[in-house]
SEGUFI-450524 format. One record per atom (N, C-alpha, C): x, y, z; residue in one letter. Coordinates in steps of 0.05 Angstrom, whole numbers, plus 5000, padded with zeros to 4 digits. Example, Ala and Ser with C-alpha at 12.3 -4.5 7.8 and 13.67 -1.06 7.14 Angstrom:
2
526448865156a
524649105156a
526449345156a
525749555142s
527349795143s
525850015157s
***
This chain:
176
477115022390m
478915122366m
481715022369m
483114952348p
485814872350p
487515122358p
489515082375t
491115302384t
493915282373t
495315492371w
497815522363w
499615582385w
502015432387n
504115472406n
506715382398n
508715342412s
511315302402s
511415012387s
509514832389r
509414592377r
509014662346r
508214882340g
507814972310g
510415012296g
512714992311l
515115022296l
516414772291l
515114532296r
516114282291r
517414242263r
516014332240g
516914312215g
518514552204g
519514702218s
520714932212s
523214912196s
524714712201t
527114612187t
526414522159t
524414362156l
523514292132l
522514532115l
521014682127e
519814942116e
522115112105e
524315142120d
526315292114d
527915192087d
528014922087l
529214802064l
527614842039l
525114792042v
523214842018v
523415132009v
523315332026n
523415602021n
525815672008n
527915562015r
530515612004r
530815491974r
529515241971t
529415121944t
527715291928t
525315411937n
523515571921n
524915821912n
526515951930e
528116171923e
530116101901e
531615891904k
533315791882k
532015771855k
529615661857y
528115601830y
526915881819y
526416051836l
525716331826l
528316461816l
530216471827q
532916601817q
533616481790q
533216211785n
533616101758n
531316121741n
529116261746n
526816311728n
525516031723n
525315861742l
524315581738l
521415581750l
521015721773a
518415721788a
518115971803a
515415991808l
514516191829l
512816051847l
513715981871i
512115841892i
512016031917i
509816051926q
509016211952q
508316021973q
509316081999k
508515972024k
505416092028k
503615912035v
501316012040v
501016062072v
500416322079p
500416372107p
497616252120p
497916172144t
495716052159t
494716272177t
492416382170p
491216592188p
490616512215p
491416682233i
491216622261i
490016872275i
488816822300t
487917052316t
489417012342t
490917242350p
492417232375p
490817222398p
491217072419i
489917052445i
491517192466i
494317092466n
496117212485n
498817282470n
499417542480i
501717662466i
503717742489i
506317632492d
508317722511d
508618012510d
508318152530k
508318442529k
511218552523k
513418382535d
516418462531d
517218422506d
516718172496t
517818082468t
516118152444t
513518222453r
511118252433r
511217992411r
511517772425h
511217492409h
508317372417h
507417272400i
504617122403i
505516872418i
504116822439t
504416572454t
502016382454t
499716482448l
497416332445l
495716452422l
494716282407a
492916382385a
491016152374a
488916232358y
487416002347y
487316062317y
487215832301f
486915842272f
484215962263f
484116172246d
481616282238d
480416102221d
481615922206q
480415732186q
482115482182q
481015272170k
482715082162k
484515152139k
487115082143s
489115142124s
488714962099s
489415022077t
489314812053t
491814682049t
493714802035v
496614682031v
498614872040v
501014792044d
503314962051d
504115142029d
504415062005y
505415201981y
503415191957y
503615411943i
502115431917i
503515591897i
503615551870g
504715711853g
505015581824g
506915681808v
506915581781v
509715511775v
509915311757v
512515191748v
512515181718v
513815341706q
513815371675q
510915361664q
509215521675g
506315501664g
504415281675g
505615121693v
503814911707v
503214971736v
500415001740p
499715071768p
500414801786p
501714891808v
502314671830v
501314771855v
500614581873c
500314621902c
501414361916c
502614421939f
503614221954f
504014261982f
504314051999d
504514062027d
507213922034d
508514012054a
510913892064a
510613772092a
511313522092k
510913352118k
513613222126k
513913202151e
516113052164e
515212772174e
516912592169c
516512292183c
519112212195c
519112142218h
521412052234h
521611732236h
519911602224t
520311322225t
519311222194t
519310962190d
518610832164d
515510822160d
514310902177t
510910932175t
510011182178t
508611252157f
507311542157f
504711512164f
503711622186p
500611632192p
499211822176p
497111712162l
495211882146l
493712092164l
493612072189a
492812252207a
494112542205a
496612522194n
498112772188n
497112942165n
495112812151i
494012942127i
491212962135i
490013172127h
487113222135h
485113222110h
482813152116e
480713122095e
480613382080e
480813632090h
480113832077h
482413922056h
484813812065q
487213852050q
487013652025q
486113402031v
485913242004v
483513331987v
481513451996e
479413561980e
480213821965e
482013961976f
483014181963f
484714101940f
486713911945m
488313791926m
486813651902m
484713531911r
482913401890r
481613581873r
480713811885n
479414041868n
481714181849n
483914221860f
486114321847f
486914191821f
486813921823e
487413761801e
485313761784e
483013771791k
480513801772k
480714061755k
482314251764q
482814501751q
485214491731q
486414241728d
488814171712d
491314281729d
491214301755g
493714351769g
494814101776g
497314131788v
498613861799v
499013901828v
498113711841a
497913701872a
500013471883a
501613521901f
503413311913f
504113371939f
505513181953i
506513231980i
509413171979i
510913331991l
513813301996l
514313192025l
515412942026i
515712802053i
518812812058i
519412902082s
522112862092s
522012632111s
523812422102f
524312172119f
526712262134f
526412432157t
528712532173t
530612322183t
529812082191h
531511892202h
533311742178h
532511782153k
534011692133k
535211902114k
534912162123n
535512392108n
534912362078n
532412282075e
531312252044e
528712432043e
528112502019f
526112682011f
524612511990f
521912531994y
520012361973y
518012561962y
517612521937y
515312661922y
513112511922y
510712541934m
508412341931m
506412491914m
505912351890r
504012431873r
501112411886r
499512621877f
496812621890f
495312351886f
495512221860e
494511971854e
495511761874e
498211771882e
499011571904e
498011621929e
497711891935l
496511921962l
493411831962l
491911871942l
489311791941l
489111501944l
491011331932s
490611031936s
491010971965s
492811061978f
493011052008f
490811162026f
489911392017w
487611492029w
484911332028w
484711242003n
482011061997n
482210792012n
484810682013r
485410442028r
484510472058r
485210722069k
484310782096k
480910792098k
479810932079l
477110952079l
475610722079l
476810512065e
475810252058e
476110072085e
477210162105g
477810012129g
480509902133g
482409972110g
485109872111g
486910022131g
489709992128r
491310112141r
491010442142r
491610552163k
491410822170k
494210972166k
496010832153s
498510932147s
499710802122s
502010892113f
503510742092f
506210722101f
507710522089r
510410452098r
512210532075r
514710622085y
516710712067y
517110522045y
516910242049e
517110052028e
515110052007e
513010142013e
510610181994e
511010401972e
512810581975l
513010801959l
514410731932l
513910871914d
514910861889d
517910971887d
519610811882e
522610901882e
523111091863e
521611111842r
522211321821r
522011621831r
520611641855f
520011901865f
521411991890f
523611811895f
525411911919f
527312111904f
527712351918l
529312571905l
532312521907l
533412551886k
536112501882k
537812801892k
539912761904e
541413011911e
542213151887e
541813441889t
542613601866t
544113841877t
546413891868p
548314121878p
546914371878p
546714521899g
545614801898g
542714781905g
541114581906v
538414541912v
537914371934v
536414471955f
535914321980f
534214081977f
531814131964i
530013921959i
529113931929i
530513791913p
530013821884p
527913671873p
525413821877y
523013651870y
522013711840y
523413871826l
522513921796l
522713681778l
524813531781e
525313291766e
522913091771e
522113051796a
520112871803a
517313001791a
516813241792l
514613401780l
514713311749l
516713341738q
516813271709q
515912971701q
517112771720k
516112521718k
513112481721k
512112651742d
509112631747d
507812721722d
508612941713l
507213041688l
507012821666l
509512701660e
509712511638e
507812241644e
507112191669l
505611941674l
502512021672l
501912291669r
499012351666r
497912271639r
***
């Protein structure tokens, strides 16, 4: 079984930025987005600090966030990338399947990618993810490159919002 330890905090900065963005959207009555908790079973607990030091995941997680934006159901995952190449191994089959089923129910699924080395954020439409995913399944590249991405979905800085993904969501909806 997969185990949890300090490596699980790798994306905590991105997670914090997404959480703060979601709080801002809630304050402005634009969206209600919740972080999906990953259920774990503790194995080791430090007796002094009462912190979990080792645990296993009870089940496969789906996506990081789920909620509604102005009546539109949304789900998304947040991923970090430290180079110009994003390995599709960072996205799991069960996540793609969950997003596929979510979209079948008229929801909108996407991935927010933080290109940390460029200090840029990207909104990847599920349709775009599927094209890279299917390319991999057909024996092609097991990753995608920064240069392959749709320039319309790089997020522009917005005062007061850390990761302004609602404008990209609007573009996504217009293209459907």
